C-alpha positions as CSV (number, residue, x, y, z in Angstrom):
1,M,142.4,-11.1,1.5
2,R,142.5,-9.2,-1.7
3,H,139.8,-6.5,-2.3
4,S,139.1,-4.1,-5.2
5,H,137.4,-0.7,-4.9
6,S,134.0,-2.4,-5.3
7,W,134.5,-4.6,-2.1
8,M,132.3,-3.9,0.9
9,I,131.5,-5.9,4.0
10,D,128.9,-5.5,6.8
11,K,128.8,-8.4,9.2
12,S,129.8,-9.9,12.6
13,N,131.4,-13.2,13.4
14,S,131.0,-15.7,16.2
15,V,134.8,-15.8,16.7
16,H,137.6,-13.2,16.8
17,D,139.1,-11.9,13.6
18,L,142.7,-10.5,13.2
19,V,143.0,-8.2,10.2
20,I,146.5,-7.0,9.0
21,C,147.0,-4.7,6.0
22,L,149.8,-5.6,3.6
23,S,149.0,-3.0,0.8
24,G,146.5,-0.4,0.0
25,T,144.0,1.0,2.5
26,G,141.1,-0.5,4.4
27,K,138.4,1.7,5.8
28,Y,136.3,0.2,8.6
29,R,133.8,1.0,11.3
30,L,134.4,-1.2,14.3
31,G,131.2,-0.9,16.2
32,E,130.9,2.9,16.3
33,V,134.6,3.5,15.9
34,P,136.1,4.5,12.5
35,V,139.3,2.7,11.7
36,T,141.8,3.2,8.8
37,L,144.3,0.4,8.1
38,T,147.4,1.0,6.1
39,P,150.4,-1.4,5.6
40,G,151.8,-2.6,8.9
41,M,148.7,-2.0,10.9
42,A,146.6,-4.7,12.6
43,M,143.0,-4.7,14.0
44,L,141.3,-7.2,16.3
45,I,137.6,-7.6,15.7
46,P,136.2,-9.2,18.8
47,A,133.7,-12.0,18.4
48,G,130.1,-10.7,18.1
49,T,131.2,-7.2,17.1
50,R,129.6,-5.7,14.0
51,F,132.0,-4.2,11.5
52,V,131.7,-2.5,8.2
53,G,134.6,-2.2,5.7
54,H,135.5,-1.1,2.2
55,N,138.4,-0.1,0.0
56,P,138.3,3.6,-0.5
57,D,141.0,3.7,-3.2
58,P,139.7,3.1,-6.8
59,D,143.3,2.8,-8.1
60,Q,144.8,0.3,-5.6
61,I,144.0,-3.2,-4.4
62,Y,143.6,-3.7,-0.7
63,T,145.5,-6.8,0.4
64,G,146.2,-8.4,3.7
65,L,145.5,-11.1,6.2
66,A,142.1,-11.8,7.8
67,Q,142.0,-14.8,10.1
68,H,139.2,-16.2,12.3
69,F,140.4,-17.7,15.6
70,R,139.5,-18.5,19.2
71,L,141.8,-18.0,22.2
72,D,140.3,-19.8,25.2
73,L,141.8,-20.4,28.6
74,F,141.0,-23.8,30.1
75,G,139.0,-24.5,27.0
76,Q,136.2,-22.2,28.1
77,H,137.3,-18.7,29.1
78,D,138.0,-16.2,26.3
79,L,141.5,-14.7,27.0
80,F,140.7,-11.4,25.2
81,A,137.7,-10.9,27.4
82,R,140.1,-10.9,30.4
83,M,142.4,-8.2,29.2
84,S,142.3,-4.5,28.2
85,Y,144.0,-3.9,24.9
86,R,144.2,-1.5,21.9
87,P,142.0,-3.0,19.1
88,V,144.1,-1.2,16.4
89,V,147.9,-1.0,16.5
90,T,150.9,-0.4,14.2
91,L,153.0,-3.5,14.5
92,S,156.3,-2.5,16.0
93,R,158.1,-5.5,14.4
94,W,156.6,-5.1,11.0
95,P,159.9,-5.4,9.0
96,M,160.3,-8.9,10.5
97,L,156.6,-9.8,10.4
98,A,155.7,-8.6,6.9
99,P,157.4,-11.6,5.1
100,L,155.7,-14.1,7.5
101,V,152.3,-12.4,7.0
102,R,152.7,-12.6,3.2
103,H,153.8,-16.2,3.3
104,Y,150.9,-17.1,5.6
105,R,148.4,-15.3,3.3
106,A,149.8,-17.1,0.3
107,T,149.9,-20.6,1.7
108,A,147.2,-21.0,4.3
109,P,144.5,-23.4,3.1
110,S,141.0,-21.8,2.7
111,S,139.2,-24.6,4.6
112,S,141.4,-25.5,7.5
113,T,144.7,-24.6,9.2
114,T,147.6,-27.0,9.1
115,L,149.9,-27.4,12.1
116,V,152.6,-25.4,10.5
117,M,150.2,-22.6,9.6
118,H,148.9,-22.7,13.2
119,H,152.4,-22.1,14.5
120,A,152.9,-19.2,12.1
121,F,149.6,-17.6,13.0
122,M,150.5,-17.8,16.7
123,V,153.7,-15.9,16.1
124,I,151.7,-13.2,14.3
125,L,149.0,-13.1,17.0
126,N,151.6,-12.9,19.8
127,A,153.2,-9.9,18.0
128,F,149.8,-8.2,17.9
129,I,149.2,-8.9,21.6
130,E,152.6,-7.6,22.6
131,D,151.8,-4.2,20.9
132,A,148.1,-4.1,21.9
133,F,148.1,-5.3,25.5
134,L,147.4,-2.8,28.3
135,S,146.4,-4.7,31.4
136,W,144.7,-7.8,32.8
137,N,141.2,-7.4,34.1
138,T,141.7,-8.7,37.7
139,A,138.0,-8.9,38.4
140,Q,137.6,-11.4,35.6
141,A,140.0,-13.8,37.5
142,E,137.9,-13.6,40.6
143,A,134.9,-14.9,38.6
144,L,136.6,-18.3,38.0
145,D,136.5,-21.1,40.6
146,N,139.3,-21.3,43.1
147,S,141.8,-23.5,41.2
148,E,141.2,-21.8,37.8
149,G,141.2,-18.4,39.5
150,L,144.6,-18.9,41.0
151,S,146.0,-20.3,37.8
152,M,144.6,-17.2,35.9
153,A,146.0,-14.8,38.5
154,I,149.5,-16.4,38.3
155,T,149.3,-16.3,34.4
156,M,148.4,-12.7,34.6
157,A,151.2,-11.8,36.9
158,A,153.8,-13.8,35.0
159,T,152.7,-12.3,31.7
160,Q,152.9,-8.8,33.1
161,I,156.4,-9.4,34.4
162,A,157.6,-11.1,31.2
163,S,156.2,-8.3,29.0
164,N,157.9,-5.5,30.9
165,P,160.6,-6.9,33.2
166,L,162.6,-3.6,33.3
167,E,159.7,-1.7,35.0
168,P,160.8,-1.0,38.6
169,G,158.6,-2.5,41.4
170,L,156.5,-4.4,38.9
171,A,156.8,-7.7,40.9
172,D,155.4,-6.1,44.0
173,R,152.5,-4.5,42.1
174,V,151.4,-7.7,40.5
175,V,151.3,-9.4,43.9
176,A,149.3,-6.5,45.3
177,D,146.9,-6.7,42.4
178,A,146.2,-10.4,42.8
179,P,143.0,-11.3,44.6
180,Y,144.8,-13.3,47.2
181,S,147.0,-12.6,50.3
182,D,150.5,-11.6,49.4
183,V,152.1,-14.5,51.3
184,Y,149.9,-17.1,49.8
185,F,150.2,-15.7,46.2
186,R,154.0,-15.5,46.4
187,R,154.2,-19.1,47.7
188,E,151.9,-20.4,44.9
189,F,153.7,-18.4,42.3
190,R,157.0,-19.9,43.4
191,R,155.6,-23.4,43.6
192,R,154.4,-23.2,40.0
193,L,157.1,-21.2,38.3
194,G,160.1,-22.1,40.4
195,A,160.8,-18.5,41.6
196,T,159.1,-15.7,43.5
197,P,157.6,-12.8,41.4
198,A,160.7,-10.7,42.4
199,K,163.2,-13.4,41.4
200,Y,161.2,-14.1,38.2
201,Q,161.4,-10.5,37.2
202,E,165.1,-10.5,38.0
203,F,165.6,-13.6,35.9
204,R,163.8,-11.9,33.0
205,R,166.0,-8.9,33.3
206,M,169.0,-11.2,33.0
207,E,167.6,-12.7,29.8
208,I,167.4,-9.2,28.3
209,A,171.0,-8.7,29.5
210,M,172.0,-11.9,27.6
211,Q,170.6,-10.4,24.4
212,L,172.4,-7.1,24.9
213,L,175.7,-8.7,25.6
214,E,175.2,-10.9,22.5
215,A,174.5,-7.8,20.5
216,G,177.9,-6.3,21.4
217,Y,177.1,-4.0,24.4
218,G,179.7,-3.9,27.1
219,I,179.0,-5.1,30.6
220,T,178.7,-1.7,32.2
221,E,176.3,-0.4,29.5
222,T,174.3,-3.7,29.7
223,A,174.0,-3.3,33.4
224,R,172.7,0.3,33.0
225,R,170.2,-0.7,30.3
226,V,168.6,-3.4,32.5
227,G,168.5,-1.1,35.6
228,F,171.7,-1.7,37.6
229,A,174.0,1.2,38.4
230,D,176.6,-1.2,39.9
231,S,178.0,-3.4,37.2
232,Y,179.7,-5.7,39.8
233,Y,176.4,-6.4,41.5
234,F,174.8,-7.0,38.1
235,S,177.6,-9.4,37.3
236,R,177.0,-11.4,40.5
237,L,173.2,-11.6,39.7
238,F,173.9,-12.6,36.1
239,K,176.1,-15.5,37.2
240,R,173.6,-16.6,39.8
241,H,170.7,-16.7,37.4
242,I,172.4,-17.7,34.1
243,G,175.2,-19.9,35.5
244,I,178.1,-18.0,33.9
245,S,179.6,-14.5,34.2
246,P,178.7,-11.8,31.7
247,R,182.3,-12.0,30.4
248,G,182.0,-15.7,30.1
249,W,178.8,-15.4,28.2
250,Q,180.4,-13.0,25.7
251,D,183.2,-15.5,25.2
252,Q,180.6,-18.3,24.6
253,V,178.9,-16.1,22.0
254,R,182.1,-15.5,20.1
255,L,182.9,-19.2,20.0
256,R,179.5,-20.1,18.6
257,R,179.8,-17.3,16.0
258,D,183.1,-18.8,14.9
259,G,181.4,-22.2,14.6
260,R,183.2,-23.6,17.7
261,W,180.9,-24.9,20.4
262,P,182.2,-24.5,23.9
263,R,183.4,-27.5,25.8
264,G,180.4,-29.7,26.8
265,Q,178.2,-28.2,24.1
266,E,179.7,-30.0,21.1
267,D,176.2,-31.4,20.2
268,G,174.9,-27.9,19.7
269,E,172.8,-27.9,23.0
270,V,173.1,-24.5,24.7
271,I,173.0,-25.0,28.5
272,Y,172.2,-21.4,29.4
273,P,170.2,-19.8,30.9
274,R,169.5,-22.0,33.9
275,R,166.1,-22.1,35.6
276,P,165.0,-19.1,37.6
277,Q,166.5,-19.2,41.1
278,P,163.9,-19.5,44.0
């Protein structure tokens, strides 16, 4: 996407469009909503939505990424139709994403998307969804048949937990929001993911703790940041889920940074974390 001041567009597409600004300014009207895109901002244009756009700056070229795509669940249910989201966001990880977006824009074929480009676009799209996502539309899951509805409800619940595992009581809320009995939903969630919603949230918190410990935070501070006032209790949970103590994990990180794989990992395979505990 590279547009001079003379560029103007007025159309709608049968598929979604993700638009990301790299340089300059893009002025749009998305339906009836005015939108201004500047570098680091992204906009999702839903399928079938009329949009009007132009470059308001006569002295600067407007460049960026504009990619058509579909995002279907079970090959037939549009995932964006089943969530509430902000259509326009400032990408929170823009310093990391900007080189990828530039590379994608420069190398993506005009007629088709290669497997490598598909993977790159999914990284970009996932970053947009992380910043734009608000909630799942529970009523949409009820509209699916029984097997698909349950799969959708579990996907919604797991995604909510994974996106914000530090939120207190989230596991109980996603169970309450599911259109199934609490006992049945917890059982099916555990059968499919290997852990109850509460244990899954606990496991996700331990994954964040691994990152904090690797970044150099102490055990007490890490425990506090992931929601545990008692560092001893945190350490027991960490070892239960990850298979090694927080101190042991810090030692493993130091060994790998020095180019020395811990015993049993000489082939470079990291054995942590373990699967979530039931």
